[in-house]
C-alpha positions as CSV (number, residue, x, y, z in Angstrom):
1,M,-46.4,108.2,224.8
2,T,-43.7,106.1,226.4
3,D,-43.6,102.2,225.7
4,N,-43.3,100.5,229.0
5,N,-41.7,97.4,227.3
6,Q,-38.7,99.3,225.9
7,P,-35.7,99.4,228.2
8,G,-34.7,102.5,229.8
9,P,-31.3,104.3,229.1
10,G,-28.4,102.1,230.4
11,Q,-30.6,98.9,230.5
12,P,-29.9,95.8,228.2
13,T,-32.4,95.1,225.6
14,P,-34.5,91.9,226.4
15,E,-34.1,88.9,223.9
16,Q,-37.2,88.0,221.8
17,G,-38.8,84.7,222.8
18,P,-41.9,82.8,222.1
19,P,-44.8,84.0,223.9
20,S,-45.6,82.2,227.0
21,G,-48.7,80.2,227.4
22,Q,-50.2,82.1,230.1
23,P,-49.1,85.7,231.2
24,G,-47.3,85.9,234.6
25,Q,-45.7,82.4,234.2
26,P,-41.9,82.0,233.5
27,Q,-40.9,80.8,230.0
28,Q,-39.5,77.2,229.7
29,P,-36.2,76.8,227.7
30,Q,-36.7,75.0,224.2
31,Q,-35.3,71.4,224.2
32,Q,-33.0,70.3,221.4
33,P,-33.3,66.7,219.7
34,P,-30.3,64.4,220.7
35,P,-27.6,63.9,218.0
36,Y,-28.0,60.9,215.4
37,Q,-26.3,57.8,216.5
38,P,-26.0,54.6,214.2
39,A,-27.4,51.3,215.5
40,P,-24.9,49.0,217.1
41,A,-23.7,46.0,215.1
42,P,-24.5,42.5,216.3
43,N,-22.5,41.3,219.3
44,Q,-21.2,44.9,219.8
45,P,-22.0,46.9,222.8
46,A,-24.1,50.1,222.2
47,P,-22.5,53.4,222.6
48,N,-21.8,54.5,226.0
49,Q,-22.3,51.0,227.3
50,G,-19.8,48.5,228.7
51,P,-19.2,45.0,227.1
52,R,-22.0,42.5,227.6
53,P,-21.5,39.6,230.0
54,N,-19.8,36.5,228.6
55,Q,-19.1,38.4,225.3
56,G,-17.1,36.3,223.0
57,A,-18.2,32.9,224.7
58,P,-20.7,30.6,222.9
59,T,-24.2,31.1,224.1
60,K,-25.5,28.4,226.2
61,G,-27.7,25.9,224.3
62,K,-26.2,26.6,220.9
63,M,-24.2,24.1,218.9
64,R,-20.9,25.3,217.7
65,Q,-20.2,24.9,214.0
66,Q,-17.6,22.1,213.4
67,Q,-15.2,22.4,210.6
68,A,-13.5,19.4,208.9
69,G,-9.8,19.1,209.9
70,V,-10.1,21.8,212.4
71,T,-12.6,20.6,215.1
72,K,-11.4,17.8,217.1
73,P,-14.0,15.0,218.0
74,R,-15.1,14.8,221.6
75,Q,-13.8,11.7,223.5
76,A,-16.5,9.4,224.4
77,T,-17.5,9.1,228.1
78,V,-17.2,5.8,230.1
79,A,-20.9,5.4,229.9
80,E,-21.0,5.8,226.2
81,Q,-18.1,3.3,225.7
82,R,-19.9,0.8,227.8
83,A,-23.2,1.4,225.8
84,R,-21.2,0.7,222.5
85,A,-19.6,-2.4,223.8
86,A,-23.0,-3.8,225.1
87,A,-24.6,-3.1,221.7
88,L,-21.7,-4.7,219.7
89,K,-21.9,-7.7,222.0
90,A,-25.7,-8.1,221.5
91,Q,-25.2,-7.8,217.7
92,Q,-22.6,-10.6,217.7
93,E,-24.7,-12.8,219.9
94,R,-27.7,-12.3,217.7
95,F,-25.7,-13.0,214.6
96,A,-24.4,-16.3,216.1
97,A,-27.8,-17.4,217.1
98,E,-29.3,-16.7,213.5
99,S,-26.3,-18.7,212.0
100,A,-26.8,-21.6,214.3
101,A,-30.6,-21.7,213.6
102,F,-29.9,-21.6,209.8
103,E,-27.4,-24.4,210.0
104,K,-29.8,-26.5,212.0
105,K,-32.5,-26.1,209.5
106,R,-30.1,-27.0,206.7
107,K,-29.1,-30.1,208.3
108,K,-32.6,-31.1,209.2
109,R,-33.7,-30.6,205.5
110,K,-30.7,-32.7,204.3
111,R,-31.7,-35.5,206.6
112,L,-35.2,-35.3,205.2
113,L,-34.0,-35.5,201.7
114,I,-31.6,-38.4,202.3
115,G,-34.5,-40.2,204.2
116,G,-36.9,-39.6,201.5
117,G,-34.4,-40.9,198.9
118,V,-33.9,-44.0,201.0
119,T,-37.6,-44.5,201.4
120,V,-38.1,-44.2,197.6
121,G,-35.2,-46.7,196.9
122,V,-36.5,-49.2,199.4
123,V,-40.2,-48.9,197.8
124,A,-38.7,-49.4,194.4
125,L,-36.6,-52.5,195.5
126,V,-39.8,-54.0,197.2
127,A,-41.8,-53.3,194.0
128,I,-39.0,-55.0,192.0
129,W,-38.9,-58.0,194.4
130,Y,-42.7,-58.3,194.5
131,A,-43.1,-58.2,190.7
132,A,-40.2,-60.9,190.5
133,A,-41.8,-63.0,193.2
134,S,-45.2,-62.8,191.6
135,P,-45.0,-64.0,188.1
136,K,-47.4,-63.4,185.4
137,N,-49.9,-66.1,184.4
138,V,-49.9,-66.8,180.7
139,T,-52.3,-69.0,178.7
140,A,-50.8,-71.4,176.1
141,Q,-52.9,-72.7,173.1
142,C,-51.9,-75.4,170.7
143,T,-51.8,-74.4,166.9
144,D,-51.1,-76.2,163.8
145,S,-48.6,-75.1,161.0
146,N,-51.2,-72.7,159.7
147,N,-51.6,-71.0,163.1
148,V,-55.0,-72.4,163.7
149,I,-56.0,-73.3,167.3
150,V,-56.5,-77.0,167.8
151,D,-57.2,-79.2,170.8
152,D,-54.6,-78.9,173.6
153,D,-54.0,-82.6,173.4
154,Y,-51.9,-82.3,170.1
155,C,-49.3,-80.5,172.2
156,D,-49.6,-82.7,175.2
157,E,-46.5,-85.0,175.7
158,S,-48.4,-88.1,176.9
159,Y,-50.7,-87.7,173.8
160,Y,-48.1,-87.2,171.0
161,R,-45.9,-90.0,172.4
162,S,-48.8,-92.4,172.5
163,H,-49.5,-91.7,168.9
164,G,-45.9,-92.0,167.7
165,G,-45.1,-88.4,167.8
166,Y,-42.1,-86.5,169.0
167,S,-40.9,-83.0,169.8
168,S,-38.0,-80.9,168.3
169,G,-37.1,-77.2,168.5
170,G,-40.3,-76.3,169.9
171,F,-42.3,-78.3,167.4
172,I,-44.4,-81.4,167.9
173,Y,-44.5,-83.9,165.2
174,I,-47.3,-86.3,164.9
175,G,-47.6,-88.2,161.4
176,G,-47.0,-85.6,158.8
177,S,-48.4,-82.6,160.8
178,S,-46.6,-80.2,163.2
179,Y,-48.0,-78.4,166.2
180,R,-46.7,-75.9,168.7
181,Y,-47.7,-73.6,171.6
182,N,-48.8,-70.0,171.2
183,Y,-48.4,-68.0,174.4
184,G,-50.8,-65.3,175.3
185,G,-52.7,-65.2,172.1
186,S,-56.5,-65.2,171.8
187,G,-59.0,-67.1,169.9
188,S,-61.0,-70.4,170.0
189,V,-60.5,-73.8,168.5
190,G,-60.7,-73.8,164.7
191,Q,-59.9,-70.0,164.6
192,K,-56.6,-68.4,163.7
193,V,-54.7,-67.4,166.8
194,S,-54.6,-63.5,167.3
195,G,-51.6,-62.0,168.9
196,G,-49.3,-63.7,171.4
197,S,-45.9,-65.2,170.9
198,Y,-44.4,-68.5,170.1
199,T,-41.5,-67.9,172.5
200,I,-42.2,-69.0,176.0
201,P,-42.1,-66.1,178.5
202,K,-39.5,-66.5,181.2
203,G,-40.5,-66.4,184.8
204,A,-44.3,-66.9,184.0
205,N,-46.7,-69.3,185.0
206,V,-47.8,-70.9,181.8
207,S,-50.8,-73.2,181.6
208,T,-53.6,-74.3,178.9
209,K,-57.1,-73.4,179.1
210,S,-57.7,-77.1,180.3
211,G,-55.4,-76.5,183.3
212,T,-52.3,-78.4,182.1
213,S,-49.2,-76.7,183.5
214,V,-46.7,-75.9,180.7
215,Q,-44.3,-73.9,183.0
216,R,-44.0,-72.7,186.5
217,G,-42.4,-69.4,186.8
218,G,-40.8,-67.3,189.5
219,F,-37.6,-65.3,189.5
220,G,-37.0,-66.1,185.8
221,I,-36.6,-69.9,186.5
222,S,-38.7,-72.2,184.7
223,S,-39.5,-75.8,185.8
224,G,-39.9,-78.8,183.5
225,S,-43.3,-79.1,181.8
226,K,-45.3,-81.9,180.4
227,S,-44.6,-80.7,176.9
228,S,-41.5,-79.7,175.2
229,G,-43.4,-77.6,172.7
230,G,-42.2,-74.4,174.3
């Protein structure tokens, strides 16, 4: 039996291929995968491609890295220069205004302190003058040599002179007894005087309990009294 698929004498032997999907259709040639190519590096064109546009120029919107001593500063524009000058002028004016306000407050405070000092000085002077112009009122009481309070007549000039007495060194002598005034002490006739002084106070109004004036005071000047017992 003869095989119809075998070539006849003088004919080429057909090549073996994969069976076709359907009988009677021509067979499609088998496709081979493309050869391996490495991925392109950044900023490098892919194989078989031309250079990208603006290659080597900085991308729009990106800030270039500045290096010290290499990158030169950009010159300020006219608008920037005007803005800087205006800001500097405003700062100087604000500083001048603050300095003027501080100096004004300092001078005002100094005037207030000086005025307060003058006021205090005037008040103190008036107080001293008033104290000098308003002498104290001191009560004098006649006492004997034992500091016992006796009747005011024994120290009265008209009384002791009418009884042959006299005064010397603040003492009044009548017969063999001596008397003198106590100024500012307390007590009653027949009692020993308590406190006070035997030196007449200067500038004071001195009078006895009976109303006899011993000294008229004022500014430290004493007038003559009815008695020299002071």
